[in-house]
PyMOL Python script that loads the backbone (N, CA, C, O; Angstrom):
from pymol import cmd

cmd.read_pdbstr("""\
ATOM      1  N   MET A   1      13.173 -78.853  80.501  1.00  0.00           N
ATOM      2  CA  MET A   1      13.144 -77.626  81.368  1.00  0.00           C
ATOM      3  C   MET A   1      13.449 -78.322  82.466  1.00  0.00           C
ATOM      4  O   MET A   1      12.823 -79.324  82.811  1.00  0.00           O
ATOM      5  N   ASN A   2      14.545 -77.783  83.161  1.00  0.00           N
ATOM      6  CA  ASN A   2      14.803 -78.414  84.469  1.00  0.00           C
ATOM      7  C   ASN A   2      14.282 -77.530  85.496  1.00  0.00           C
ATOM      8  O   ASN A   2      14.674 -76.380  85.692  1.00  0.00           O
ATOM      9  N   GLN A   3      13.047 -78.359  86.371  1.00  0.00           N
ATOM     10  CA  GLN A   3      12.099 -77.458  87.455  1.00  0.00           C
ATOM     11  C   GLN A   3      12.795 -77.950  88.881  1.00  0.00           C
ATOM     12  O   GLN A   3      12.821 -79.097  89.326  1.00  0.00           O
ATOM     13  N   ASP A   4      13.422 -76.592  89.536  1.00  0.00           N
ATOM     14  CA  ASP A   4      14.327 -76.872  90.781  1.00  0.00           C
ATOM     15  C   ASP A   4      13.341 -77.164  91.698  1.00  0.00           C
ATOM     16  O   ASP A   4      12.357 -76.437  91.566  1.00  0.00           O
ATOM     17  N   PRO A   5      13.258 -78.038  92.647  1.00  0.00           N
ATOM     18  CA  PRO A   5      11.821 -77.860  94.087  1.00  0.00           C
ATOM     19  C   PRO A   5      12.576 -76.686  95.008  1.00  0.00           C
ATOM     20  O   PRO A   5      11.938 -76.001  95.807  1.00  0.00           O
ATOM     21  N   SER A   6      13.838 -76.558  94.824  1.00  0.00           N
ATOM     22  CA  SER A   6      14.492 -75.894  96.064  1.00  0.00           C
ATOM     23  C   SER A   6      14.268 -74.451  95.903  1.00  0.00           C
ATOM     24  O   SER A   6      13.978 -73.674  96.813  1.00  0.00           O
ATOM     25  N   ALA A   7      14.465 -74.098  94.386  1.00  0.00           N
ATOM     26  CA  ALA A   7      13.655 -72.949  94.450  1.00  0.00           C
ATOM     27  C   ALA A   7      12.546 -72.272  94.205  1.00  0.00           C
ATOM     28  O   ALA A   7      12.389 -71.056  94.312  1.00  0.00           O
ATOM     29  N   PHE A   8      11.535 -73.327  93.769  1.00  0.00           N
ATOM     30  CA  PHE A   8      10.429 -72.823  94.098  1.00  0.00           C
ATOM     31  C   PHE A   8       9.907 -72.997  95.492  1.00  0.00           C
ATOM     32  O   PHE A   8       8.914 -72.327  95.774  1.00  0.00           O
ATOM     33  N   THR A   9      10.421 -73.803  96.434  1.00  0.00           N
ATOM     34  CA  THR A   9      10.215 -73.787  98.034  1.00  0.00           C
ATOM     35  C   THR A   9      10.609 -72.554  98.541  1.00  0.00           C
ATOM     36  O   THR A   9       9.997 -72.001  99.455  1.00  0.00           O
ATOM     37  N   MET A  10      11.767 -72.011  97.909  1.00  0.00           N
ATOM     38  CA  MET A  10      12.305 -70.652  98.843  1.00  0.00           C
ATOM     39  C   MET A  10      10.977 -69.289  97.879  1.00  0.00           C
ATOM     40  O   MET A  10      10.537 -68.286  98.441  1.00  0.00           O
ATOM     41  N   ALA A  11      10.713 -69.613  96.739  1.00  0.00           N
ATOM     42  CA  ALA A  11       9.986 -68.471  96.259  1.00  0.00           C
ATOM     43  C   ALA A  11       8.467 -68.605  96.691  1.00  0.00           C
ATOM     44  O   ALA A  11       7.816 -67.578  96.498  1.00  0.00           O
ATOM     45  N   ILE A  12       7.862 -69.544  97.174  1.00  0.00           N
ATOM     46  CA  ILE A  12       7.053 -69.776  97.755  1.00  0.00           C
ATOM     47  C   ILE A  12       6.964 -69.254  99.286  1.00  0.00           C
ATOM     48  O   ILE A  12       6.023 -68.519  99.585  1.00  0.00           O
ATOM     49  N   GLY A  13       7.804 -69.573 100.139  1.00  0.00           N
ATOM     50  CA  GLY A  13       8.203 -69.682 100.809  1.00  0.00           C
ATOM     51  C   GLY A  13       8.532 -68.379 101.608  1.00  0.00           C
ATOM     52  O   GLY A  13       8.044 -68.444 102.736  1.00  0.00           O
ATOM     53  N   THR A  14       9.191 -67.251 101.379  1.00  0.00           N
ATOM     54  CA  THR A  14       9.494 -66.237 101.381  1.00  0.00           C
ATOM     55  C   THR A  14       8.742 -65.106 100.734  1.00  0.00           C
ATOM     56  O   THR A  14       9.211 -63.972 100.633  1.00  0.00           O
ATOM     57  N   ILE A  15       7.208 -65.572 100.173  1.00  0.00           N
ATOM     58  CA  ILE A  15       6.194 -64.541  99.996  1.00  0.00           C
ATOM     59  C   ILE A  15       5.474 -63.860 101.558  1.00  0.00           C
ATOM     60  O   ILE A  15       5.523 -62.760 102.108  1.00  0.00           O
ATOM     61  N   GLY A  16       4.678 -65.468 101.935  1.00  0.00           N
ATOM     62  CA  GLY A  16       4.549 -65.004 103.202  1.00  0.00           C
ATOM     63  C   GLY A  16       5.442 -63.933 104.216  1.00  0.00           C
ATOM     64  O   GLY A  16       5.170 -62.740 104.356  1.00  0.00           O
ATOM     65  N   PRO A  17       6.377 -64.533 104.769  1.00  0.00           N
ATOM     66  CA  PRO A  17       7.253 -63.314 105.549  1.00  0.00           C
ATOM     67  C   PRO A  17       6.915 -62.104 105.275  1.00  0.00           C
ATOM     68  O   PRO A  17       6.260 -61.257 105.882  1.00  0.00           O
ATOM     69  N   ALA A  18       7.822 -62.146 103.571  1.00  0.00           N
ATOM     70  CA  ALA A  18       7.447 -60.909 103.533  1.00  0.00           C
ATOM     71  C   ALA A  18       6.162 -59.956 103.765  1.00  0.00           C
ATOM     72  O   ALA A  18       6.159 -58.866 104.338  1.00  0.00           O
ATOM     73  N   LEU A  19       5.400 -60.430 103.356  1.00  0.00           N
ATOM     74  CA  LEU A  19       3.973 -59.800 103.521  1.00  0.00           C
ATOM     75  C   LEU A  19       3.711 -59.756 105.269  1.00  0.00           C
ATOM     76  O   LEU A  19       3.311 -58.743 105.842  1.00  0.00           O
ATOM     77  N   ALA A  20       3.860 -60.379 105.603  1.00  0.00           N
ATOM     78  CA  ALA A  20       3.614 -59.913 106.966  1.00  0.00           C
ATOM     79  C   ALA A  20       4.513 -59.400 107.445  1.00  0.00           C
ATOM     80  O   ALA A  20       3.965 -59.044 108.487  1.00  0.00           O
ATOM     81  N   ILE A  21       6.036 -58.874 107.574  1.00  0.00           N
ATOM     82  CA  ILE A  21       6.729 -58.237 107.735  1.00  0.00           C
ATOM     83  C   ILE A  21       6.461 -56.631 107.142  1.00  0.00           C
ATOM     84  O   ILE A  21       6.680 -55.522 107.630  1.00  0.00           O
ATOM     85  N   GLY A  22       6.097 -56.922 106.332  1.00  0.00           N
ATOM     86  CA  GLY A  22       5.159 -55.652 105.375  1.00  0.00           C
ATOM     87  C   GLY A  22       4.143 -55.191 106.736  1.00  0.00           C
ATOM     88  O   GLY A  22       4.282 -54.343 107.618  1.00  0.00           O
ATOM     89  N   MET A  23       3.274 -56.003 106.485  1.00  0.00           N
ATOM     90  CA  MET A  23       1.764 -55.835 107.624  1.00  0.00           C
ATOM     91  C   MET A  23       2.114 -55.452 108.866  1.00  0.00           C
ATOM     92  O   MET A  23       1.548 -54.494 109.392  1.00  0.00           O
ATOM     93  N   ILE A  24       3.366 -56.342 109.674  1.00  0.00           N
ATOM     94  CA  ILE A  24       3.641 -55.701 110.627  1.00  0.00           C
ATOM     95  C   ILE A  24       4.278 -54.459 110.705  1.00  0.00           C
ATOM     96  O   ILE A  24       4.039 -54.019 111.830  1.00  0.00           O
ATOM     97  N   GLY A  25       5.074 -53.557 109.979  1.00  0.00           N
ATOM     98  CA  GLY A  25       5.819 -52.549 109.951  1.00  0.00           C
ATOM     99  C   GLY A  25       4.891 -51.582 110.026  1.00  0.00           C
ATOM    100  O   GLY A  25       5.191 -50.816 110.942  1.00  0.00           O
ATOM    101  N   ALA A  26       3.447 -51.123 109.233  1.00  0.00           N
ATOM    102  CA  ALA A  26       2.802 -50.734 108.695  1.00  0.00           C
ATOM    103  C   ALA A  26       2.080 -50.707 109.788  1.00  0.00           C
ATOM    104  O   ALA A  26       2.204 -49.586 110.281  1.00  0.00           O
ATOM    105  N   ALA A  27       1.217 -51.531 110.576  1.00  0.00           N
ATOM    106  CA  ALA A  27       0.631 -51.744 111.831  1.00  0.00           C
ATOM    107  C   ALA A  27       1.302 -51.143 113.215  1.00  0.00           C
ATOM    108  O   ALA A  27       0.819 -50.979 114.336  1.00  0.00           O
ATOM    109  N   ALA A  28       2.241 -50.955 112.829  1.00  0.00           N
ATOM    110  CA  ALA A  28       3.450 -50.757 114.151  1.00  0.00           C
ATOM    111  C   ALA A  28       3.281 -49.156 113.972  1.00  0.00           C
ATOM    112  O   ALA A  28       2.867 -48.397 114.849  1.00  0.00           O
ATOM    113  N   LEU A  29       3.641 -48.830 112.803  1.00  0.00           N
ATOM    114  CA  LEU A  29       3.885 -46.920 112.733  1.00  0.00           C
ATOM    115  C   LEU A  29       2.773 -46.502 112.625  1.00  0.00           C
ATOM    116  O   LEU A  29       2.750 -45.277 112.739  1.00  0.00           O
ATOM    117  N   ILE A  30       1.419 -47.133 112.385  1.00  0.00           N
ATOM    118  CA  ILE A  30      -0.032 -46.526 112.567  1.00  0.00           C
ATOM    119  C   ILE A  30       0.112 -46.026 114.023  1.00  0.00           C
ATOM    120  O   ILE A  30       0.057 -44.855 114.398  1.00  0.00           O
ATOM    121  N   GLY A  31       0.378 -47.535 115.044  1.00  0.00           N
ATOM    122  CA  GLY A  31       0.250 -47.670 116.305  1.00  0.00           C
ATOM    123  C   GLY A  31       0.828 -46.586 116.935  1.00  0.00           C
ATOM    124  O   GLY A  31       0.083 -45.781 117.494  1.00  0.00           O
ATOM    125  N   MET A  32       2.451 -46.365 116.948  1.00  0.00           N
ATOM    126  CA  MET A  32       3.041 -45.332 116.987  1.00  0.00           C
ATOM    127  C   MET A  32       2.477 -43.679 116.476  1.00  0.00           C
ATOM    128  O   MET A  32       2.101 -42.812 117.264  1.00  0.00           O
ATOM    129  N   ALA A  33       2.510 -43.609 115.723  1.00  0.00           N
ATOM    130  CA  ALA A  33       1.466 -42.191 115.508  1.00  0.00           C
ATOM    131  C   ALA A  33       0.156 -42.151 116.027  1.00  0.00           C
ATOM    132  O   ALA A  33      -0.097 -41.033 116.476  1.00  0.00           O
ATOM    133  N   ARG A  34      -0.916 -43.084 116.149  1.00  0.00           N
ATOM    134  CA  ARG A  34      -1.787 -42.555 116.951  1.00  0.00           C
ATOM    135  C   ARG A  34      -1.527 -42.674 118.749  1.00  0.00           C
ATOM    136  O   ARG A  34      -2.103 -42.035 119.630  1.00  0.00           O
ATOM    137  N   ASN A  35      -0.703 -43.484 118.852  1.00  0.00           N
ATOM    138  CA  ASN A  35      -0.493 -43.023 120.208  1.00  0.00           C
ATOM    139  C   ASN A  35       0.988 -42.945 120.917  1.00  0.00           C
ATOM    140  O   ASN A  35       1.302 -43.787 121.758  1.00  0.00           O
ATOM    141  N   PRO A  36       1.771 -42.020 120.578  1.00  0.00           N
ATOM    142  CA  PRO A  36       2.978 -41.807 120.395  1.00  0.00           C
ATOM    143  C   PRO A  36       3.664 -42.448 122.259  1.00  0.00           C
ATOM    144  O   PRO A  36       4.712 -43.072 122.425  1.00  0.00           O
ATOM    145  N   GLU A  37       2.795 -42.078 123.234  1.00  0.00           N
ATOM    146  CA  GLU A  37       2.976 -42.266 124.104  1.00  0.00           C
ATOM    147  C   GLU A  37       3.776 -43.976 124.571  1.00  0.00           C
ATOM    148  O   GLU A  37       4.738 -44.146 125.320  1.00  0.00           O
ATOM    149  N   ASN A  38       2.933 -45.080 123.791  1.00  0.00           N
ATOM    150  CA  ASN A  38       3.116 -45.974 124.214  1.00  0.00           C
ATOM    151  C   ASN A  38       4.264 -46.444 122.641  1.00  0.00           C
ATOM    152  O   ASN A  38       4.025 -47.483 122.025  1.00  0.00           O
ATOM    153  N   SER A  39       5.330 -45.587 122.254  1.00  0.00           N
ATOM    154  CA  SER A  39       5.916 -46.537 121.042  1.00  0.00           C
ATOM    155  C   SER A  39       6.956 -46.934 121.753  1.00  0.00           C
ATOM    156  O   SER A  39       7.496 -47.465 120.783  1.00  0.00           O
ATOM    157  N   GLU A  40       7.689 -47.132 122.598  1.00  0.00           N
ATOM    158  CA  GLU A  40       8.681 -47.992 123.378  1.00  0.00           C
ATOM    159  C   GLU A  40       7.681 -49.593 122.961  1.00  0.00           C
ATOM    160  O   GLU A  40       7.987 -50.499 122.185  1.00  0.00           O
ATOM    161  N   LYS A  41       6.640 -49.454 123.694  1.00  0.00           N
ATOM    162  CA  LYS A  41       6.076 -50.908 123.726  1.00  0.00           C
ATOM    163  C   LYS A  41       5.687 -51.400 122.291  1.00  0.00           C
ATOM    164  O   LYS A  41       6.221 -52.381 121.773  1.00  0.00           O
ATOM    165  N   ILE A  42       4.859 -50.758 121.777  1.00  0.00           N
ATOM    166  CA  ILE A  42       4.669 -51.300 120.477  1.00  0.00           C
ATOM    167  C   ILE A  42       6.327 -51.358 119.901  1.00  0.00           C
ATOM    168  O   ILE A  42       6.405 -52.578 119.753  1.00  0.00           O
ATOM    169  N   GLN A  43       7.301 -50.978 119.603  1.00  0.00           N
ATOM    170  CA  GLN A  43       8.577 -50.918 119.391  1.00  0.00           C
ATOM    171  C   GLN A  43       8.761 -52.675 119.554  1.00  0.00           C
ATOM    172  O   GLN A  43       8.954 -53.564 118.725  1.00  0.00           O
ATOM    173  N   ILE A  44       8.695 -52.672 120.149  1.00  0.00           N
ATOM    174  CA  ILE A  44       9.260 -53.812 121.343  1.00  0.00           C
ATOM    175  C   ILE A  44       8.426 -55.152 120.740  1.00  0.00           C
ATOM    176  O   ILE A  44       8.834 -56.305 120.603  1.00  0.00           O
ATOM    177  N   ALA A  45       7.498 -54.744 120.522  1.00  0.00           N
ATOM    178  CA  ALA A  45       6.090 -55.948 120.365  1.00  0.00           C
ATOM    179  C   ALA A  45       6.332 -56.394 118.693  1.00  0.00           C
ATOM    180  O   ALA A  45       6.315 -57.536 118.234  1.00  0.00           O
ATOM    181  N   MET A  46       6.561 -55.096 117.956  1.00  0.00           N
ATOM    182  CA  MET A  46       7.293 -55.046 116.549  1.00  0.00           C
ATOM    183  C   MET A  46       8.173 -55.950 116.416  1.00  0.00           C
ATOM    184  O   MET A  46       7.872 -56.688 115.477  1.00  0.00           O
ATOM    185  N   ILE A  47       9.084 -56.226 116.898  1.00  0.00           N
ATOM    186  CA  ILE A  47      10.733 -56.520 116.509  1.00  0.00           C
ATOM    187  C   ILE A  47      10.291 -58.456 116.665  1.00  0.00           C
ATOM    188  O   ILE A  47      10.516 -59.368 115.870  1.00  0.00           O
ATOM    189  N   ILE A  48       9.653 -58.467 117.943  1.00  0.00           N
ATOM    190  CA  ILE A  48       9.529 -59.888 118.289  1.00  0.00           C
ATOM    191  C   ILE A  48       8.321 -60.158 117.518  1.00  0.00           C
ATOM    192  O   ILE A  48       7.983 -61.310 117.789  1.00  0.00           O
ATOM    193  N   ALA A  49       7.670 -59.736 116.845  1.00  0.00           N
ATOM    194  CA  ALA A  49       6.725 -60.459 115.798  1.00  0.00           C
ATOM    195  C   ALA A  49       7.192 -59.925 114.424  1.00  0.00           C
ATOM    196  O   ALA A  49       6.384 -59.383 113.671  1.00  0.00           O
ATOM    197  N   ILE A  50       7.821 -59.999 114.265  1.00  0.00           N
ATOM    198  CA  ILE A  50       8.807 -60.213 112.715  1.00  0.00           C
ATOM    199  C   ILE A  50       9.781 -60.745 112.964  1.00  0.00           C
ATOM    200  O   ILE A  50      10.422 -60.749 111.913  1.00  0.00           O
ATOM    201  N   ALA A  51      10.570 -61.424 114.037  1.00  0.00           N
ATOM    202  CA  ALA A  51      11.460 -62.024 114.606  1.00  0.00           C
ATOM    203  C   ALA A  51      10.537 -63.347 114.276  1.00  0.00           C
ATOM    204  O   ALA A  51      10.973 -64.211 113.516  1.00  0.00           O
ATOM    205  N   PHE A  52       9.348 -63.450 114.833  1.00  0.00           N
ATOM    206  CA  PHE A  52       8.625 -64.614 114.582  1.00  0.00           C
ATOM    207  C   PHE A  52       8.252 -65.043 112.832  1.00  0.00           C
ATOM    208  O   PHE A  52       8.123 -66.185 112.390  1.00  0.00           O
ATOM    209  N   ALA A  53       8.144 -63.821 112.111  1.00  0.00           N
ATOM    210  CA  ALA A  53       7.594 -64.020 110.572  1.00  0.00           C
ATOM    211  C   ALA A  53       9.159 -64.631 109.546  1.00  0.00           C
ATOM    212  O   ALA A  53       9.165 -65.118 108.416  1.00  0.00           O
ATOM    213  N   GLU A  54      10.043 -64.424 110.251  1.00  0.00           N
ATOM    214  CA  GLU A  54      11.272 -64.400 109.739  1.00  0.00           C
ATOM    215  C   GLU A  54      11.625 -65.841 109.971  1.00  0.00           C
ATOM    216  O   GLU A  54      12.320 -66.412 109.130  1.00  0.00           O
ATOM    217  N   ALA A  55      11.298 -66.338 110.805  1.00  0.00           N
ATOM    218  CA  ALA A  55      11.378 -68.017 111.379  1.00  0.00           C
ATOM    219  C   ALA A  55      10.811 -68.539 110.366  1.00  0.00           C
ATOM    220  O   ALA A  55      11.302 -69.644 110.135  1.00  0.00           O
ATOM    221  N   ILE A  56       9.847 -68.201 109.515  1.00  0.00           N
ATOM    222  CA  ILE A  56       8.955 -68.898 108.855  1.00  0.00           C
ATOM    223  C   ILE A  56       9.616 -69.016 107.711  1.00  0.00           C
ATOM    224  O   ILE A  56       9.323 -70.006 107.040  1.00  0.00           O
ATOM    225  N   ALA A  57      10.602 -68.136 107.202  1.00  0.00           N
ATOM    226  CA  ALA A  57      11.491 -67.864 105.869  1.00  0.00           C
ATOM    227  C   ALA A  57      12.796 -68.810 105.953  1.00  0.00           C
ATOM    228  O   ALA A  57      13.362 -69.441 105.061  1.00  0.00           O
ATOM    229  N   ILE A  58      13.132 -68.673 107.580  1.00  0.00           N
ATOM    230  CA  ILE A  58      14.294 -69.537 108.028  1.00  0.00           C
ATOM    231  C   ILE A  58      13.865 -70.986 107.693  1.00  0.00           C
ATOM    232  O   ILE A  58      14.428 -71.676 106.843  1.00  0.00           O
ATOM    233  N   TYR A  59      12.714 -71.412 108.517  1.00  0.00           N
ATOM    234  CA  TYR A  59      12.294 -72.833 107.711  1.00  0.00           C
ATOM    235  C   TYR A  59      12.121 -72.998 106.560  1.00  0.00           C
ATOM    236  O   TYR A  59      12.640 -74.076 106.272  1.00  0.00           O
ATOM    237  N   ALA A  60      11.607 -72.471 105.563  1.00  0.00           N
ATOM    238  CA  ALA A  60      11.649 -73.029 103.900  1.00  0.00           C
ATOM    239  C   ALA A  60      13.156 -73.263 103.317  1.00  0.00           C
ATOM    240  O   ALA A  60      13.513 -74.094 102.482  1.00  0.00           O
ATOM    241  N   LEU A  61      13.918 -72.304 103.992  1.00  0.00           N
ATOM    242  CA  LEU A  61      15.446 -71.907 103.615  1.00  0.00           C
ATOM    243  C   LEU A  61      15.821 -73.445 103.721  1.00  0.00           C
ATOM    244  O   LEU A  61      16.180 -74.070 102.723  1.00  0.00           O
ATOM    245  N   VAL A  62      15.702 -74.143 105.230  1.00  0.00           N
ATOM    246  CA  VAL A  62      16.239 -75.095 105.385  1.00  0.00           C
ATOM    247  C   VAL A  62      15.543 -76.403 104.488  1.00  0.00           C
ATOM    248  O   VAL A  62      16.233 -77.337 104.078  1.00  0.00           O
ATOM    249  N   VAL A  63      14.058 -76.302 104.260  1.00  0.00           N
ATOM    250  CA  VAL A  63      13.448 -77.251 103.461  1.00  0.00           C
ATOM    251  C   VAL A  63      14.103 -76.974 102.027  1.00  0.00           C
ATOM    252  O   VAL A  63      14.220 -77.975 101.320  1.00  0.00           O
ATOM    253  N   ALA A  64      14.391 -76.183 101.683  1.00  0.00           N
ATOM    254  CA  ALA A  64      15.225 -75.739 100.350  1.00  0.00           C
ATOM    255  C   ALA A  64      16.675 -76.218 100.084  1.00  0.00           C
ATOM    256  O   ALA A  64      17.118 -76.659  99.023  1.00  0.00           O
ATOM    257  N   LEU A  65      17.223 -76.071 101.074  1.00  0.00           N
ATOM    258  CA  LEU A  65      18.368 -77.058 101.001  1.00  0.00           C
ATOM    259  C   LEU A  65      18.722 -78.335 101.336  1.00  0.00           C
ATOM    260  O   LEU A  65      19.809 -78.814 101.014  1.00  0.00           O
ATOM    261  N   ILE A  66      17.674 -79.076 102.116  1.00  0.00           N
ATOM    262  CA  ILE A  66      17.528 -80.297 102.224  1.00  0.00           C
ATOM    263  C   ILE A  66      16.807 -80.591 100.823  1.00  0.00           C
ATOM    264  O   ILE A  66      17.563 -81.363 100.232  1.00  0.00           O
ATOM    265  N   LEU A  67      16.085 -80.420 100.307  1.00  0.00           N
ATOM    266  CA  LEU A  67      15.603 -80.368  99.146  1.00  0.00           C
ATOM    267  C   LEU A  67      16.726 -80.978  97.591  1.00  0.00           C
ATOM    268  O   LEU A  67      16.769 -81.915  96.795  1.00  0.00           O
ATOM    269  N   LYS A  68      17.655 -79.385  97.996  1.00  0.00           N
ATOM    270  CA  LYS A  68      18.645 -79.150  97.373  1.00  0.00           C
ATOM    271  C   LYS A  68      19.274 -80.833  97.138  1.00  0.00           C
ATOM    272  O   LYS A  68      19.089 -81.743  96.330  1.00  0.00           O
ATOM    273  N   PHE A  69      20.005 -80.625  98.215  1.00  0.00           N
ATOM    274  CA  PHE A  69      21.444 -82.049  99.007  1.00  0.00           C
ATOM    275  C   PHE A  69      20.898 -83.401  98.083  1.00  0.00           C
ATOM    276  O   PHE A  69      21.463 -83.930  97.126  1.00  0.00           O
ATOM    277  N   VAL A  70      19.294 -83.835  98.876  1.00  0.00           N
ATOM    278  CA  VAL A  70      18.915 -84.937  99.103  1.00  0.00           C
ATOM    279  C   VAL A  70      18.841 -85.585  97.968  1.00  0.00           C
ATOM    280  O   VAL A  70      19.429 -86.646  97.760  1.00  0.00           O
ATOM    281  N   ASN A  71      17.979 -84.887  97.002  1.00  0.00           N
ATOM    282  CA  ASN A  71      17.460 -85.403  95.886  1.00  0.00           C
ATOM    283  C   ASN A  71      18.957 -85.668  94.761  1.00  0.00           C
ATOM    284  O   ASN A  71      18.807 -86.141  93.635  1.00  0.00           O
TER     285      ASN A  71
END
""", "prot")
cmd.dss("prot")
cmd.show_as("cartoon", "prot")
cmd.util.cbc("prot")
cmd.orient("prot")
């Protein structure tokens, strides 16, 4: 059985950001529903938070590529 460390890295490294993005989106929608006047500010903060969460997945991709081509 051939185990690929880069595939494992991507599998584990994308679970966290995927859950985080879902939670950020849900919280933003709840905030917008409760306070429609501040929807624009909430949306800007949500987009910034999603970008930071997505950066973690990109770091996992970089580590996976390093593992793939160095070993």
